[in-house]
Jmol script that loads the backbone (N, CA, C; Angstrom):
load data "model"
ATOM      1  N   MET A   1      13.912  12.413 -17.963  1.00  0.00           N
ATOM      2  CA  MET A   1      13.895  11.084 -17.393  1.00  0.00           C
ATOM      3  C   MET A   1      15.290  11.724 -16.508  1.00  0.00           C
ATOM      4  N   THR A   2      15.228  10.733 -15.328  1.00  0.00           N
ATOM      5  CA  THR A   2      16.455  10.916 -14.264  1.00  0.00           C
ATOM      6  C   THR A   2      17.650   9.742 -14.700  1.00  0.00           C
ATOM      7  N   ASN A   3      18.698   9.900 -14.563  1.00  0.00           N
ATOM      8  CA  ASN A   3      19.343   8.816 -14.953  1.00  0.00           C
ATOM      9  C   ASN A   3      20.736   9.233 -13.954  1.00  0.00           C
ATOM     10  N   PRO A   4      20.484   9.236 -12.506  1.00  0.00           N
ATOM     11  CA  PRO A   4      21.890   9.270 -11.651  1.00  0.00           C
ATOM     12  C   PRO A   4      22.986   8.631 -12.178  1.00  0.00           C
ATOM     13  N   PHE A   5      24.203   9.434 -12.090  1.00  0.00           N
ATOM     14  CA  PHE A   5      25.492   8.687 -12.101  1.00  0.00           C
ATOM     15  C   PHE A   5      26.640   9.666 -11.144  1.00  0.00           C
ATOM     16  N   ILE A   6      27.884   8.881 -10.957  1.00  0.00           N
ATOM     17  CA  ILE A   6      28.535   9.356 -10.389  1.00  0.00           C
ATOM     18  C   ILE A   6      29.877  10.140 -11.297  1.00  0.00           C
ATOM     19  N   LEU A   7      30.713  11.001 -10.794  1.00  0.00           N
ATOM     20  CA  LEU A   7      31.560  11.592 -11.365  1.00  0.00           C
ATOM     21  C   LEU A   7      32.527  11.516 -10.045  1.00  0.00           C
ATOM     22  N   ILE A   8      34.152  11.166 -10.615  1.00  0.00           N
ATOM     23  CA  ILE A   8      34.844  11.256  -9.802  1.00  0.00           C
ATOM     24  C   ILE A   8      36.173  12.294 -10.399  1.00  0.00           C
ATOM     25  N   ALA A   9      36.337  13.340  -9.903  1.00  0.00           N
ATOM     26  CA  ALA A   9      37.815  14.297 -10.856  1.00  0.00           C
ATOM     27  C   ALA A   9      39.021  14.263  -9.649  1.00  0.00           C
ATOM     28  N   ARG A  10      39.909  13.915  -9.879  1.00  0.00           N
ATOM     29  CA  ARG A  10      41.134  13.337  -9.566  1.00  0.00           C
ATOM     30  C   ARG A  10      42.088  14.509  -9.800  1.00  0.00           C
ATOM     31  N   ILE A  11      42.187  15.028  -8.514  1.00  0.00           N
ATOM     32  CA  ILE A  11      43.459  16.293  -9.265  1.00  0.00           C
ATOM     33  C   ILE A  11      45.137  16.250  -8.708  1.00  0.00           C
ATOM     34  N   ARG A  12      45.762  16.838  -9.439  1.00  0.00           N
ATOM     35  CA  ARG A  12      46.755  16.985  -8.464  1.00  0.00           C
ATOM     36  C   ARG A  12      47.799  17.927  -8.631  1.00  0.00           C
ATOM     37  N   VAL A  13      47.868  19.203  -7.723  1.00  0.00           N
ATOM     38  CA  VAL A  13      48.524  20.649  -7.274  1.00  0.00           C
ATOM     39  C   VAL A  13      49.563  20.275  -7.664  1.00  0.00           C
ATOM     40  N   LYS A  14      50.321  21.248  -8.322  1.00  0.00           N
ATOM     41  CA  LYS A  14      51.871  21.771  -8.344  1.00  0.00           C
ATOM     42  C   LYS A  14      52.302  22.226  -6.946  1.00  0.00           C
ATOM     43  N   GLU A  15      53.261  21.443  -6.646  1.00  0.00           N
ATOM     44  CA  GLU A  15      54.336  22.027  -5.473  1.00  0.00           C
ATOM     45  C   GLU A  15      53.900  23.433  -5.332  1.00  0.00           C
ATOM     46  N   GLY A  16      53.704  24.062  -3.951  1.00  0.00           N
ATOM     47  CA  GLY A  16      53.406  25.573  -3.354  1.00  0.00           C
ATOM     48  C   GLY A  16      52.411  26.253  -3.738  1.00  0.00           C
ATOM     49  N   LYS A  17      51.386  25.475  -4.689  1.00  0.00           N
ATOM     50  CA  LYS A  17      50.131  25.698  -5.298  1.00  0.00           C
ATOM     51  C   LYS A  17      48.664  25.735  -4.619  1.00  0.00           C
ATOM     52  N   VAL A  18      48.994  24.895  -3.220  1.00  0.00           N
ATOM     53  CA  VAL A  18      47.915  24.564  -2.605  1.00  0.00           C
ATOM     54  C   VAL A  18      46.706  25.356  -2.123  1.00  0.00           C
ATOM     55  N   GLN A  19      47.544  26.321  -1.827  1.00  0.00           N
ATOM     56  CA  GLN A  19      46.445  27.289  -0.641  1.00  0.00           C
ATOM     57  C   GLN A  19      45.770  28.147  -2.026  1.00  0.00           C
ATOM     58  N   GLU A  20      46.581  28.231  -3.206  1.00  0.00           N
ATOM     59  CA  GLU A  20      45.714  28.935  -3.979  1.00  0.00           C
ATOM     60  C   GLU A  20      44.504  27.833  -4.902  1.00  0.00           C
ATOM     61  N   TYR A  21      45.053  26.643  -4.821  1.00  0.00           N
ATOM     62  CA  TYR A  21      44.046  25.695  -5.389  1.00  0.00           C
ATOM     63  C   TYR A  21      43.335  26.184  -4.514  1.00  0.00           C
ATOM     64  N   LEU A  22      42.891  25.767  -3.276  1.00  0.00           N
ATOM     65  CA  LEU A  22      42.201  25.620  -2.255  1.00  0.00           C
ATOM     66  C   LEU A  22      40.950  26.915  -2.447  1.00  0.00           C
ATOM     67  N   LYS A  23      41.528  28.243  -2.778  1.00  0.00           N
ATOM     68  CA  LYS A  23      40.897  29.291  -2.953  1.00  0.00           C
ATOM     69  C   LYS A  23      39.869  29.309  -4.340  1.00  0.00           C
ATOM     70  N   ILE A  24      40.651  28.462  -5.171  1.00  0.00           N
ATOM     71  CA  ILE A  24      39.529  28.203  -6.402  1.00  0.00           C
ATOM     72  C   ILE A  24      38.807  27.393  -6.504  1.00  0.00           C
ATOM     73  N   ALA A  25      38.878  26.231  -5.378  1.00  0.00           N
ATOM     74  CA  ALA A  25      37.912  24.964  -5.335  1.00  0.00           C
ATOM     75  C   ALA A  25      36.999  25.650  -4.332  1.00  0.00           C
ATOM     76  N   LYS A  26      37.048  26.360  -3.491  1.00  0.00           N
ATOM     77  CA  LYS A  26      36.086  26.565  -2.397  1.00  0.00           C
ATOM     78  C   LYS A  26      35.167  27.939  -3.275  1.00  0.00           C
ATOM     79  N   GLU A  27      35.640  28.506  -4.098  1.00  0.00           N
ATOM     80  CA  GLU A  27      34.891  29.319  -5.171  1.00  0.00           C
ATOM     81  C   GLU A  27      33.990  28.249  -5.729  1.00  0.00           C
ATOM     82  N   ALA A  28      34.573  27.664  -6.350  1.00  0.00           N
ATOM     83  CA  ALA A  28      33.669  26.785  -6.965  1.00  0.00           C
ATOM     84  C   ALA A  28      32.655  25.984  -6.501  1.00  0.00           C
ATOM     85  N   ASP A  29      33.116  25.346  -5.202  1.00  0.00           N
ATOM     86  CA  ASP A  29      32.359  24.421  -4.667  1.00  0.00           C
ATOM     87  C   ASP A  29      31.169  25.668  -4.020  1.00  0.00           C
ATOM     88  N   ASP A  30      31.088  26.704  -3.643  1.00  0.00           N
ATOM     89  CA  ASP A  30      30.295  27.694  -2.745  1.00  0.00           C
ATOM     90  C   ASP A  30      29.441  28.007  -3.739  1.00  0.00           C
ATOM     91  N   ALA A  31      29.465  28.486  -5.529  1.00  0.00           N
ATOM     92  CA  ALA A  31      28.958  28.333  -6.540  1.00  0.00           C
ATOM     93  C   ALA A  31      27.988  26.965  -7.169  1.00  0.00           C
ATOM     94  N   VAL A  32      28.359  26.098  -7.034  1.00  0.00           N
ATOM     95  CA  VAL A  32      27.653  24.673  -7.071  1.00  0.00           C
ATOM     96  C   VAL A  32      26.767  24.417  -6.361  1.00  0.00           C
ATOM     97  N   LYS A  33      26.935  24.768  -4.919  1.00  0.00           N
ATOM     98  CA  LYS A  33      26.408  24.175  -3.958  1.00  0.00           C
ATOM     99  C   LYS A  33      24.727  25.057  -4.127  1.00  0.00           C
ATOM    100  N   SER A  34      24.788  26.472  -4.507  1.00  0.00           N
ATOM    101  CA  SER A  34      23.777  27.250  -4.183  1.00  0.00           C
ATOM    102  C   SER A  34      22.854  27.111  -5.987  1.00  0.00           C
ATOM    103  N   SER A  35      23.778  26.743  -6.842  1.00  0.00           N
ATOM    104  CA  SER A  35      23.016  27.104  -8.288  1.00  0.00           C
ATOM    105  C   SER A  35      22.981  25.830  -8.970  1.00  0.00           C
ATOM    106  N   GLU A  36      23.272  24.778  -8.459  1.00  0.00           N
ATOM    107  CA  GLU A  36      22.872  23.355  -9.376  1.00  0.00           C
ATOM    108  C   GLU A  36      22.111  22.244  -8.155  1.00  0.00           C
ATOM    109  N   PRO A  37      20.665  22.443  -8.361  1.00  0.00           N
ATOM    110  CA  PRO A  37      19.777  21.776  -7.330  1.00  0.00           C
ATOM    111  C   PRO A  37      19.862  20.077  -8.020  1.00  0.00           C
ATOM    112  N   ASP A  38      20.432  20.374  -9.424  1.00  0.00           N
ATOM    113  CA  ASP A  38      20.150  18.632  -9.904  1.00  0.00           C
ATOM    114  C   ASP A  38      21.637  17.806  -9.902  1.00  0.00           C
ATOM    115  N   MET A  39      22.942  18.732  -8.810  1.00  0.00           N
ATOM    116  CA  MET A  39      23.843  17.898  -8.400  1.00  0.00           C
ATOM    117  C   MET A  39      23.471  17.369  -6.784  1.00  0.00           C
ATOM    118  N   LEU A  40      23.475  16.286  -7.059  1.00  0.00           N
ATOM    119  CA  LEU A  40      22.585  15.682  -5.449  1.00  0.00           C
ATOM    120  C   LEU A  40      23.671  15.664  -4.582  1.00  0.00           C
ATOM    121  N   ILE A  41      25.149  15.065  -4.915  1.00  0.00           N
ATOM    122  CA  ILE A  41      26.234  15.370  -3.929  1.00  0.00           C
ATOM    123  C   ILE A  41      27.324  15.962  -4.757  1.00  0.00           C
ATOM    124  N   HIS A  42      27.720  16.395  -3.811  1.00  0.00           N
ATOM    125  CA  HIS A  42      29.172  17.204  -4.152  1.00  0.00           C
ATOM    126  C   HIS A  42      29.824  17.370  -3.513  1.00  0.00           C
ATOM    127  N   THR A  43      30.906  16.735  -3.087  1.00  0.00           N
ATOM    128  CA  THR A  43      32.114  16.582  -2.020  1.00  0.00           C
ATOM    129  C   THR A  43      33.815  16.894  -2.604  1.00  0.00           C
ATOM    130  N   PHE A  44      34.515  17.385  -1.873  1.00  0.00           N
ATOM    131  CA  PHE A  44      35.500  17.603  -2.239  1.00  0.00           C
ATOM    132  C   PHE A  44      36.599  17.530  -1.146  1.00  0.00           C
ATOM    133  N   ASP A  45      37.612  16.493  -1.551  1.00  0.00           N
ATOM    134  CA  ASP A  45      38.433  16.058  -0.529  1.00  0.00           C
ATOM    135  C   ASP A  45      39.986  15.824  -0.686  1.00  0.00           C
ATOM    136  N   GLN A  46      40.679  16.116   0.177  1.00  0.00           N
ATOM    137  CA  GLN A  46      42.000  16.310   0.338  1.00  0.00           C
ATOM    138  C   GLN A  46      42.737  14.749   0.355  1.00  0.00           C
ATOM    139  N   ASP A  47      43.774  14.319   0.028  1.00  0.00           N
ATOM    140  CA  ASP A  47      44.227  12.676   0.107  1.00  0.00           C
ATOM    141  C   ASP A  47      45.244  12.987   1.315  1.00  0.00           C
ATOM    142  N   PRO A  48      44.670  11.972   2.373  1.00  0.00           N
ATOM    143  CA  PRO A  48      45.698  12.278   3.595  1.00  0.00           C
ATOM    144  C   PRO A  48      47.025  11.984   3.777  1.00  0.00           C
ATOM    145  N   THR A  49      47.080  11.177   2.481  1.00  0.00           N
ATOM    146  CA  THR A  49      48.609  10.230   2.571  1.00  0.00           C
ATOM    147  C   THR A  49      49.417  11.385   1.748  1.00  0.00           C
ATOM    148  N   ASP A  50      48.680  12.433   0.649  1.00  0.00           N
ATOM    149  CA  ASP A  50      49.664  13.672   0.081  1.00  0.00           C
ATOM    150  C   ASP A  50      48.698  14.461  -0.133  1.00  0.00           C
ATOM    151  N   PRO A  51      49.471  15.542   0.086  1.00  0.00           N
ATOM    152  CA  PRO A  51      48.418  17.087   0.354  1.00  0.00           C
ATOM    153  C   PRO A  51      48.169  17.501  -1.300  1.00  0.00           C
ATOM    154  N   LEU A  52      48.929  17.070  -1.927  1.00  0.00           N
ATOM    155  CA  LEU A  52      49.104  17.511  -3.331  1.00  0.00           C
ATOM    156  C   LEU A  52      47.855  16.837  -4.249  1.00  0.00           C
ATOM    157  N   GLU A  53      46.868  16.088  -3.391  1.00  0.00           N
ATOM    158  CA  GLU A  53      46.151  15.389  -4.464  1.00  0.00           C
ATOM    159  C   GLU A  53      45.127  15.363  -3.895  1.00  0.00           C
ATOM    160  N   PHE A  54      43.953  15.492  -4.816  1.00  0.00           N
ATOM    161  CA  PHE A  54      42.514  15.848  -4.365  1.00  0.00           C
ATOM    162  C   PHE A  54      41.760  15.252  -4.914  1.00  0.00           C
ATOM    163  N   THR A  55      40.328  15.363  -4.628  1.00  0.00           N
ATOM    164  CA  THR A  55      39.184  14.475  -5.363  1.00  0.00           C
ATOM    165  C   THR A  55      37.873  14.777  -5.238  1.00  0.00           C
ATOM    166  N   TRP A  56      37.257  15.554  -5.998  1.00  0.00           N
ATOM    167  CA  TRP A  56      36.032  15.743  -6.070  1.00  0.00           C
ATOM    168  C   TRP A  56      34.765  14.562  -6.316  1.00  0.00           C
ATOM    169  N   SER A  57      33.713  14.307  -5.365  1.00  0.00           N
ATOM    170  CA  SER A  57      33.077  13.150  -5.951  1.00  0.00           C
ATOM    171  C   SER A  57      31.746  13.991  -5.778  1.00  0.00           C
ATOM    172  N   GLU A  58      31.291  13.618  -7.135  1.00  0.00           N
ATOM    173  CA  GLU A  58      30.002  14.127  -7.514  1.00  0.00           C
ATOM    174  C   GLU A  58      28.518  13.358  -8.366  1.00  0.00           C
ATOM    175  N   VAL A  59      27.491  13.847  -7.736  1.00  0.00           N
ATOM    176  CA  VAL A  59      26.395  12.600  -8.264  1.00  0.00           C
ATOM    177  C   VAL A  59      25.332  13.524  -8.861  1.00  0.00           C
ATOM    178  N   TYR A  60      25.321  13.276  -9.978  1.00  0.00           N
ATOM    179  CA  TYR A  60      24.368  14.120 -11.220  1.00  0.00           C
ATOM    180  C   TYR A  60      23.072  13.451 -11.130  1.00  0.00           C
ATOM    181  N   ARG A  61      21.758  14.060 -10.936  1.00  0.00           N
ATOM    182  CA  ARG A  61      20.427  13.674 -11.434  1.00  0.00           C
ATOM    183  C   ARG A  61      20.236  13.246 -12.721  1.00  0.00           C
ATOM    184  N   THR A  62      21.132  13.818 -13.737  1.00  0.00           N
ATOM    185  CA  THR A  62      20.823  13.586 -15.155  1.00  0.00           C
ATOM    186  C   THR A  62      21.927  14.137 -15.821  1.00  0.00           C
ATOM    187  N   SER A  63      22.360  13.769 -17.234  1.00  0.00           N
ATOM    188  CA  SER A  63      23.165  13.942 -18.002  1.00  0.00           C
ATOM    189  C   SER A  63      23.202  15.646 -18.159  1.00  0.00           C
ATOM    190  N   GLU A  64      21.771  16.204 -18.364  1.00  0.00           N
ATOM    191  CA  GLU A  64      21.632  17.510 -18.637  1.00  0.00           C
ATOM    192  C   GLU A  64      22.644  18.396 -17.615  1.00  0.00           C
ATOM    193  N   ALA A  65      22.065  17.872 -16.669  1.00  0.00           N
ATOM    194  CA  ALA A  65      22.903  18.548 -15.024  1.00  0.00           C
ATOM    195  C   ALA A  65      24.220  18.687 -15.253  1.00  0.00           C
ATOM    196  N   MET A  66      25.083  17.857 -15.626  1.00  0.00           N
ATOM    197  CA  MET A  66      26.758  17.673 -16.132  1.00  0.00           C
ATOM    198  C   MET A  66      26.930  18.742 -17.119  1.00  0.00           C
ATOM    199  N   VAL A  67      26.040  18.849 -18.051  1.00  0.00           N
ATOM    200  CA  VAL A  67      26.105  19.803 -19.044  1.00  0.00           C
ATOM    201  C   VAL A  67      26.057  21.443 -18.091  1.00  0.00           C
ATOM    202  N   HIS A  68      25.351  21.524 -17.888  1.00  0.00           N
ATOM    203  CA  HIS A  68      24.912  22.659 -16.801  1.00  0.00           C
ATOM    204  C   HIS A  68      26.094  23.162 -16.303  1.00  0.00           C
ATOM    205  N   HIS A  69      26.290  21.837 -15.116  1.00  0.00           N
ATOM    206  CA  HIS A  69      27.866  22.149 -14.487  1.00  0.00           C
ATOM    207  C   HIS A  69      28.632  22.655 -15.082  1.00  0.00           C
ATOM    208  N   ILE A  70      28.980  21.819 -16.337  1.00  0.00           N
ATOM    209  CA  ILE A  70      30.358  22.404 -16.911  1.00  0.00           C
ATOM    210  C   ILE A  70      30.096  24.044 -17.632  1.00  0.00           C
ATOM    211  N   ASN A  71      29.096  24.286 -17.858  1.00  0.00           N
ATOM    212  CA  ASN A  71      28.861  25.836 -18.357  1.00  0.00           C
ATOM    213  C   ASN A  71      28.624  26.795 -17.139  1.00  0.00           C
ATOM    214  N   ASN A  72      28.427  26.651 -15.888  1.00  0.00           N
ATOM    215  CA  ASN A  72      28.450  27.124 -14.941  1.00  0.00           C
ATOM    216  C   ASN A  72      29.760  28.255 -14.754  1.00  0.00           C
ATOM    217  N   PRO A  73      29.446  29.711 -14.769  1.00  0.00           N
ATOM    218  CA  PRO A  73      30.414  30.233 -14.984  1.00  0.00           C
ATOM    219  C   PRO A  73      31.823  29.929 -13.791  1.00  0.00           C
ATOM    220  N   ALA A  74      31.090  29.806 -12.739  1.00  0.00           N
ATOM    221  CA  ALA A  74      32.417  29.228 -11.435  1.00  0.00           C
ATOM    222  C   ALA A  74      32.792  28.115 -11.899  1.00  0.00           C
ATOM    223  N   VAL A  75      32.380  27.629 -12.614  1.00  0.00           N
ATOM    224  CA  VAL A  75      33.053  26.297 -12.898  1.00  0.00           C
ATOM    225  C   VAL A  75      33.957  26.303 -13.677  1.00  0.00           C
ATOM    226  N   VAL A  76      33.759  27.467 -15.253  1.00  0.00           N
ATOM    227  CA  VAL A  76      34.426  27.736 -16.320  1.00  0.00           C
ATOM    228  C   VAL A  76      35.685  28.452 -15.366  1.00  0.00           C
ATOM    229  N   ALA A  77      35.696  29.215 -14.608  1.00  0.00           N
ATOM    230  CA  ALA A  77      36.557  29.821 -14.485  1.00  0.00           C
ATOM    231  C   ALA A  77      37.629  28.985 -13.216  1.00  0.00           C
ATOM    232  N   TYR A  78      37.263  28.411 -12.319  1.00  0.00           N
ATOM    233  CA  TYR A  78      38.081  27.067 -12.063  1.00  0.00           C
ATOM    234  C   TYR A  78      38.604  26.487 -13.407  1.00  0.00           C
ATOM    235  N   VAL A  79      38.001  25.909 -13.972  1.00  0.00           N
ATOM    236  CA  VAL A  79      38.964  24.897 -15.149  1.00  0.00           C
ATOM    237  C   VAL A  79      39.855  25.863 -15.906  1.00  0.00           C
ATOM    238  N   GLU A  80      39.591  27.193 -16.150  1.00  0.00           N
ATOM    239  CA  GLU A  80      40.644  28.024 -16.423  1.00  0.00           C
ATOM    240  C   GLU A  80      41.803  28.210 -15.535  1.00  0.00           C
ATOM    241  N   LYS A  81      41.473  28.393 -14.125  1.00  0.00           N
ATOM    242  CA  LYS A  81      42.612  28.899 -13.069  1.00  0.00           C
ATOM    243  C   LYS A  81      43.420  27.093 -12.807  1.00  0.00           C
ATOM    244  N   HIS A  82      42.674  26.106 -13.099  1.00  0.00           N
ATOM    245  CA  HIS A  82      43.030  24.944 -12.628  1.00  0.00           C
ATOM    246  C   HIS A  82      44.667  24.709 -13.370  1.00  0.00           C
ATOM    247  N   GLN A  83      44.239  25.329 -14.901  1.00  0.00           N
ATOM    248  CA  GLN A  83      45.258  24.768 -15.990  1.00  0.00           C
ATOM    249  C   GLN A  83      46.772  25.073 -15.482  1.00  0.00           C
ATOM    250  N   GLU A  84      47.042  26.440 -14.357  1.00  0.00           N
ATOM    251  CA  GLU A  84      47.872  27.028 -14.343  1.00  0.00           C
ATOM    252  C   GLU A  84      48.757  26.355 -13.047  1.00  0.00           C
ATOM    253  N   ILE A  85      47.757  25.736 -12.080  1.00  0.00           N
ATOM    254  CA  ILE A  85      47.967  25.576 -10.878  1.00  0.00           C
ATOM    255  C   ILE A  85      47.959  23.762 -10.452  1.00  0.00           C
ATOM    256  N   ALA A  86      47.450  22.993 -11.458  1.00  0.00           N
ATOM    257  CA  ALA A  86      47.701  21.786 -11.259  1.00  0.00           C
ATOM    258  C   ALA A  86      48.471  20.945 -12.323  1.00  0.00           C
ATOM    259  N   ASP A  87      48.898  19.824 -12.261  1.00  0.00           N
ATOM    260  CA  ASP A  87      49.732  19.060 -12.789  1.00  0.00           C
ATOM    261  C   ASP A  87      48.350  17.891 -13.519  1.00  0.00           C
ATOM    262  N   LYS A  88      47.926  17.518 -12.878  1.00  0.00           N
ATOM    263  CA  LYS A  88      46.726  16.254 -13.252  1.00  0.00           C
ATOM    264  C   LYS A  88      45.436  16.783 -13.051  1.00  0.00           C
ATOM    265  N   PHE A  89      44.496  16.315 -13.937  1.00  0.00           N
ATOM    266  CA  PHE A  89      42.894  16.667 -14.085  1.00  0.00           C
ATOM    267  C   PHE A  89      42.449  15.345 -14.471  1.00  0.00           C
ATOM    268  N   GLU A  90      41.828  14.417 -13.561  1.00  0.00           N
ATOM    269  CA  GLU A  90      41.367  12.923 -14.629  1.00  0.00           C
ATOM    270  C   GLU A  90      40.041  12.909 -13.905  1.00  0.00           C
ATOM    271  N   ILE A  91      39.386  12.663 -15.302  1.00  0.00           N
ATOM    272  CA  ILE A  91      37.559  12.159 -14.879  1.00  0.00           C
ATOM    273  C   ILE A  91      37.383  11.304 -15.291  1.00  0.00           C
ATOM    274  N   GLU A  92      36.545  10.510 -13.867  1.00  0.00           N
ATOM    275  CA  GLU A  92      36.138   9.200 -14.275  1.00  0.00           C
ATOM    276  C   GLU A  92      34.496   9.466 -13.954  1.00  0.00           C
ATOM    277  N   VAL A  93      33.975   8.482 -15.111  1.00  0.00           N
ATOM    278  CA  VAL A  93      32.194   8.575 -15.075  1.00  0.00           C
ATOM    279  C   VAL A  93      31.726   6.980 -14.680  1.00  0.00           C
ATOM    280  N   TYR A  94      30.721   6.676 -13.610  1.00  0.00           N
ATOM    281  CA  TYR A  94      30.144   5.297 -13.598  1.00  0.00           C
ATOM    282  C   TYR A  94      28.802   5.636 -13.730  1.00  0.00           C
ATOM    283  N   GLY A  95      28.306   5.102 -14.428  1.00  0.00           N
ATOM    284  CA  GLY A  95      26.997   5.366 -14.769  1.00  0.00           C
ATOM    285  C   GLY A  95      26.549   5.472 -16.544  1.00  0.00           C
ATOM    286  N   ASN A  96      25.177   5.914 -16.824  1.00  0.00           N
ATOM    287  CA  ASN A  96      25.081   6.119 -18.158  1.00  0.00           C
ATOM    288  C   ASN A  96      25.110   7.698 -18.865  1.00  0.00           C
ATOM    289  N   ILE A  97      25.664   8.360 -19.409  1.00  0.00           N
ATOM    290  CA  ILE A  97      25.394   9.105 -19.733  1.00  0.00           C
ATOM    291  C   ILE A  97      25.174  10.014 -21.365  1.00  0.00           C
ATOM    292  N   THR A  98      24.922  10.838 -21.705  1.00  0.00           N
ATOM    293  CA  THR A  98      24.360  11.125 -22.774  1.00  0.00           C
ATOM    294  C   THR A  98      25.521  11.457 -23.603  1.00  0.00           C
ATOM    295  N   ASP A  99      25.934  11.092 -24.861  1.00  0.00           N
ATOM    296  CA  ASP A  99      26.572  11.535 -25.938  1.00  0.00           C
ATOM    297  C   ASP A  99      26.795  13.167 -25.908  1.00  0.00           C
ATOM    298  N   GLU A 100      25.840  13.661 -25.876  1.00  0.00           N
ATOM    299  CA  GLU A 100      26.411  15.403 -25.497  1.00  0.00           C
ATOM    300  C   GLU A 100      26.923  15.413 -24.160  1.00  0.00           C
ATOM    301  N   THR A 101      27.238  15.099 -23.453  1.00  0.00           N
ATOM    302  CA  THR A 101      27.590  15.047 -21.894  1.00  0.00           C
ATOM    303  C   THR A 101      29.049  14.426 -22.128  1.00  0.00           C
ATOM    304  N   ILE A 102      29.226  13.432 -22.918  1.00  0.00           N
ATOM    305  CA  ILE A 102      30.658  12.877 -23.113  1.00  0.00           C
ATOM    306  C   ILE A 102      31.324  13.908 -23.656  1.00  0.00           C
ATOM    307  N   LYS A 103      30.946  14.477 -24.665  1.00  0.00           N
ATOM    308  CA  LYS A 103      31.253  15.515 -25.733  1.00  0.00           C
ATOM    309  C   LYS A 103      31.838  17.047 -24.954  1.00  0.00           C
ATOM    310  N   ALA A 104      30.759  17.162 -23.996  1.00  0.00           N
ATOM    311  CA  ALA A 104      30.894  18.617 -23.233  1.00  0.00           C
ATOM    312  C   ALA A 104      32.120  17.934 -22.061  1.00  0.00           C
ATOM    313  N   ILE A 105      32.554  16.906 -21.540  1.00  0.00           N
ATOM    314  CA  ILE A 105      33.296  16.615 -20.816  1.00  0.00           C
ATOM    315  C   ILE A 105      34.768  16.584 -21.715  1.00  0.00           C
ATOM    316  N   GLN A 106      34.489  16.037 -22.623  1.00  0.00           N
ATOM    317  CA  GLN A 106      35.858  15.677 -23.450  1.00  0.00           C
ATOM    318  C   GLN A 106      36.561  17.453 -23.839  1.00  0.00           C
ATOM    319  N   ALA A 107      35.658  18.440 -23.844  1.00  0.00           N
ATOM    320  CA  ALA A 107      36.004  19.966 -24.492  1.00  0.00           C
ATOM    321  C   ALA A 107      36.607  19.908 -23.053  1.00  0.00           C
ATOM    322  N   LEU A 108      36.997  19.816 -22.089  1.00  0.00           N
ATOM    323  CA  LEU A 108      37.753  20.093 -20.778  1.00  0.00           C
ATOM    324  C   LEU A 108      38.868  19.769 -20.865  1.00  0.00           C
ATOM    325  N   LYS A 109      39.147  18.727 -21.998  1.00  0.00           N
ATOM    326  CA  LYS A 109      40.540  18.357 -22.142  1.00  0.00           C
ATOM    327  C   LYS A 109      41.412  17.902 -21.121  1.00  0.00           C
ATOM    328  N   CYS A 110      40.716  16.840 -20.611  1.00  0.00           N
ATOM    329  CA  CYS A 110      41.152  15.919 -19.338  1.00  0.00           C
ATOM    330  C   CYS A 110      41.011  14.646 -19.917  1.00  0.00           C
ATOM    331  N   PRO A 111      41.838  13.713 -19.414  1.00  0.00           N
ATOM    332  CA  PRO A 111      41.504  12.431 -19.555  1.00  0.00           C
ATOM    333  C   PRO A 111      39.951  12.115 -18.709  1.00  0.00           C
ATOM    334  N   LEU A 112      39.589  11.493 -19.698  1.00  0.00           N
ATOM    335  CA  LEU A 112      38.157  10.589 -19.612  1.00  0.00           C
ATOM    336  C   LEU A 112      37.891   9.453 -19.298  1.00  0.00           C
ATOM    337  N   GLN A 113      37.033   8.742 -18.496  1.00  0.00           N
ATOM    338  CA  GLN A 113      37.270   7.307 -18.216  1.00  0.00           C
ATOM    339  C   GLN A 113      35.971   7.138 -17.869  1.00  0.00           C
ATOM    340  N   ALA A 114      34.768   6.904 -19.072  1.00  0.00           N
ATOM    341  CA  ALA A 114      33.596   6.369 -18.363  1.00  0.00           C
ATOM    342  C   ALA A 114      33.343   4.671 -18.675  1.00  0.00           C
ATOM    343  N   LEU A 115      32.314   4.700 -17.318  1.00  0.00           N
ATOM    344  CA  LEU A 115      32.887   3.294 -16.890  1.00  0.00           C
ATOM    345  C   LEU A 115      31.277   2.577 -16.816  1.00  0.00           C
TER     346      LEU A 115
END
end "model"
wireframe off; spacefill off
backbone 0.3
color backbone group
């Protein structure tokens, strides 16, 4: 059963690490676009007023698609590298998701706000 929902991830990169962050973000973005058909929308934007702030906007077809995303090897590598080069990683979810999906997101050890 489909139950689309929106995920917003807000990132703040450490000073001097933007180019390194853009590289790992592109690697993850390319891999996700080619391997996750149940991610309906996947955008990556830099804040026009603060070059250290970034936002991922993602729409998933199902909760299972989010669990698949978290376990995607490119995403796993991104999260590991991210911890070294970013000061903030916060996730907001809008819509209904399963308990399994909540637990998978919480395992990333970043603040989660499920609305």
